[in-house]
C-alpha positions as CSV (number, residue, x, y, z in Angstrom):
1,Y,-20.0,40.1,-11.0
2,P,-21.1,42.8,-11.4
3,S,-22.1,42.4,-15.0
4,S,-21.2,45.0,-17.6
5,R,-25.5,46.3,-17.6
6,A,-24.8,47.0,-13.9
7,K,-25.5,50.8,-13.1
8,P,-24.2,52.9,-10.0
9,I,-27.2,52.7,-7.5
10,S,-26.9,56.3,-7.0
11,E,-29.2,56.7,-10.1
12,F,-31.8,54.9,-8.8
13,K,-32.1,57.5,-5.8
14,E,-35.1,59.6,-7.2
15,W,-37.2,56.6,-8.5
16,Y,-36.2,54.9,-5.5
17,Q,-37.6,58.0,-3.2
18,S,-40.9,58.5,-5.1
19,T,-41.7,54.7,-5.4
20,P,-43.6,52.7,-2.4
21,N,-42.3,48.9,-1.6
22,V,-39.1,48.8,-3.8
23,T,-38.2,45.6,-3.4
24,L,-33.8,45.1,-3.2
25,C,-32.3,41.8,-4.7
26,V,-29.4,40.8,-3.0
27,L,-27.1,37.8,-4.1
28,D,-25.6,36.2,-1.2
29,S,-23.3,34.0,-2.6
30,T,-19.6,33.4,-3.5
31,W,-18.3,35.6,-6.8
32,T,-19.0,32.8,-8.9
33,Q,-22.3,31.6,-7.9
34,S,-23.4,35.1,-8.1
35,A,-22.8,35.5,-11.9
36,A,-24.6,32.3,-12.4
37,L,-27.7,33.7,-10.3
38,D,-27.7,36.9,-12.3
39,K,-28.4,35.1,-15.4
40,A,-31.8,33.0,-13.4
41,I,-32.9,36.9,-12.7
42,P,-35.3,38.4,-15.4
43,S,-33.4,40.7,-17.7
44,H,-36.0,43.4,-17.5
45,I,-34.9,44.2,-13.8
46,P,-32.4,46.5,-13.7
47,R,-29.1,45.3,-12.4
48,V,-27.0,48.2,-9.9
49,K,-23.7,47.9,-8.3
50,V,-22.1,49.8,-5.2
51,D,-18.6,49.7,-6.2
52,D,-18.2,53.8,-6.3
53,F,-19.5,54.3,-2.6
54,V,-16.7,51.4,-1.3
55,S,-14.4,53.6,0.6
56,A,-12.4,51.2,3.1
57,P,-12.2,47.6,3.2
58,S,-14.2,45.3,4.4
59,Q,-15.3,45.1,8.3
60,F,-15.8,41.4,7.3
61,L,-12.4,40.2,9.0
62,N,-13.7,36.5,9.0
63,R,-12.2,35.7,5.4
64,K,-9.1,36.8,3.7
65,Q,-10.4,37.9,0.5
66,S,-12.1,40.8,2.6
67,Q,-9.2,42.1,2.8
68,N,-9.8,43.3,-0.8
69,K,-10.7,47.0,-0.8
70,S,-12.7,46.5,-3.8
71,R,-14.7,43.4,-1.9
72,V,-16.8,43.6,0.8
73,S,-19.5,41.5,2.5
74,T,-23.3,40.9,1.6
75,V,-24.4,43.1,4.7
76,E,-22.5,45.5,4.0
77,A,-23.2,45.8,0.3
78,V,-26.8,46.1,1.6
79,A,-26.3,49.3,3.8
80,I,-24.0,50.5,1.3
81,A,-26.8,50.8,-1.2
82,L,-29.2,51.9,1.0
83,S,-27.2,55.1,2.2
84,A,-26.5,55.7,-1.5
85,L,-30.5,55.4,-1.9
86,G,-30.8,58.6,0.9
87,E,-31.7,56.3,4.1
88,P,-30.9,57.9,7.0
89,P,-27.6,57.0,8.9
90,E,-29.8,55.6,11.7
91,A,-31.1,52.9,9.4
92,I,-27.8,51.7,8.2
93,E,-25.6,52.1,11.9
94,P,-27.4,48.5,12.8
95,F,-26.0,46.5,9.5
96,F,-22.3,47.4,10.6
97,K,-22.8,47.0,14.3
98,A,-24.4,43.6,13.4
99,L,-21.4,42.6,11.1
100,Q,-19.3,43.4,13.9
101,L,-20.5,41.9,16.6
102,S,-20.5,38.6,14.3
103,V,-16.8,39.0,13.7
104,D,-16.2,39.4,17.5
105,S,-18.1,36.2,18.4
106,V,-16.6,34.0,15.7
107,L,-13.1,35.2,17.0
108,T,-14.1,34.7,20.8
109,Q,-15.4,31.5,20.0
110,N,-11.7,30.8,18.3
111,G,-10.0,31.9,21.5
112,R,-8.6,34.8,19.9
113,L,-9.3,38.8,20.8
114,P,-12.5,40.4,19.7
115,A,-11.6,43.3,16.5
116,Y,-14.3,45.8,17.1
117,G,-14.5,45.3,21.5
118,A,-17.4,43.5,21.7
119,R,-17.9,41.4,25.2
120,I,-19.0,38.5,24.4
121,V,-20.4,36.4,27.8
122,P,-20.6,32.7,27.1
123,Q,-23.8,31.8,28.3
124,L,-23.2,28.2,29.3
125,S,-26.3,27.3,30.8
126,L,-27.7,26.8,26.9
127,T,-28.0,23.3,25.8
128,A,-28.9,22.1,22.4
129,S,-32.8,21.9,23.3
130,S,-32.8,25.1,24.8
131,N,-33.7,28.5,22.7
132,G,-29.9,29.1,21.6
133,P,-28.5,28.6,18.2
134,F,-25.1,26.5,20.1
135,T,-23.7,25.8,23.2
136,V,-20.7,28.2,23.6
137,P,-17.2,26.2,24.4
138,S,-16.3,27.0,28.1
139,I,-12.5,26.0,27.0
140,E,-10.2,29.1,27.0
141,K,-7.6,29.1,25.0
142,P,-4.1,30.1,26.2
143,Q,-2.8,33.4,25.7
144,Q,0.7,32.5,24.7
145,C,2.8,30.2,23.4
146,P,5.3,29.2,26.6
147,L,7.8,28.0,23.3
148,C,7.6,30.8,21.2
149,K,5.7,33.5,22.9
150,A,3.5,34.1,20.1
151,T,0.1,35.2,21.6
152,Q,-3.3,35.2,20.6
153,L,-3.2,37.6,17.7
154,E,-0.2,36.4,16.2
155,S,-0.9,32.8,16.2
156,N,-3.4,29.8,17.0
157,F,-3.6,27.3,19.4
158,K,-5.4,23.8,18.2
159,N,-6.3,22.0,21.4
160,M,-5.1,18.4,21.4
161,G,-7.5,17.0,24.2
162,T,-7.5,16.6,27.7
163,H,-5.1,13.4,28.9
164,K,-4.6,12.2,32.2
165,R,-1.5,11.5,33.9
166,S,-0.2,10.1,37.1
167,R,1.0,12.6,39.7
168,N,3.9,11.2,40.3
169,T,5.1,11.2,36.8
170,P,7.4,14.1,36.0
171,K,5.9,16.5,33.6
172,P,7.8,16.1,30.0
173,A,9.2,19.3,28.6
174,P,7.5,21.4,25.7
175,L,8.4,20.0,22.2
176,T,9.4,22.3,19.8
177,S,7.8,19.4,17.0
178,K,6.9,16.0,16.7
179,E,10.4,14.8,15.8
180,E,11.7,16.1,19.1
181,G,11.7,13.2,22.2
182,S,10.2,10.2,22.9
183,D,7.6,12.4,24.6
184,Q,5.3,13.3,22.0
185,D,3.1,10.3,22.5
186,I,2.3,12.2,25.5
187,Y,0.5,15.0,23.5
188,E,-1.1,12.9,21.3
189,K,-2.6,9.7,22.7
190,P,-5.2,9.9,25.9
191,L,-3.3,7.6,29.0
192,D,-5.0,4.7,29.6
193,L,-5.5,5.6,34.1
194,E,-8.5,5.2,36.1
195,D,-10.1,8.6,37.6
196,D,-8.8,8.4,41.2
197,V,-6.4,10.6,43.5
198,D,-3.4,9.8,41.9
199,T,-4.1,11.2,38.2
200,E,-4.6,14.9,37.1
201,A,-6.3,16.1,33.6
202,I,-3.9,18.1,31.6
203,R,-4.9,19.6,28.1
204,V,-2.6,19.9,25.5
205,W,-2.0,22.3,23.0
206,R,-0.2,22.7,19.9
207,C,1.1,26.4,18.8
208,R,0.9,26.5,14.9
209,A,3.2,29.0,14.8
210,C,6.1,27.1,16.3
211,K,4.8,23.5,16.0
212,G,5.3,23.3,19.4
213,Y,3.4,21.6,22.2
214,F,2.7,22.7,25.6
215,E,0.5,21.9,28.7
216,C,-2.2,24.0,30.6
217,R,-4.1,22.9,33.6
């Protein structure tokens, strides 16, 4: 997929511009599923491809397969197809802006820096019953691991949850692995303490780069 019958979409440019109400059918699925869906579409409908117009790597950074220069996301394929058919740049630009905003939103929610400079402001007032599609998490991930000094762009920090600890208990040193030290249980099981003035909430993170655990209040 695209099938061997697919023709460069540019061959349909004149027909497209002279024919009203043209419908562009786009298969939005995995590569394997697309091949199966293609068989379900009547054979008299022309198949087109945009391979010749893909000049840069995909901007869809949320999946590793996007780094293959010959593959682009569905929204990019639509934008490239419309451009090849003669649509003006102002009609194409919103597709890429929407994709970039989507990528930056996912990166921000995962505690990473936006790739395209979009400033994502969490709307903490959103609830499950509001008009918003989801409630934006309010927990910010650490900027750097204190053990290996890896940043958000170099690693990912897993939230191990909030733990209670007595204020009189000495803070354990960060662990470089689960096997080191007897304090590792602190990083995996919440302490059973009552909520009073002698306890404090500790959020523990695990760095995927060095496998170490560290705290943030």
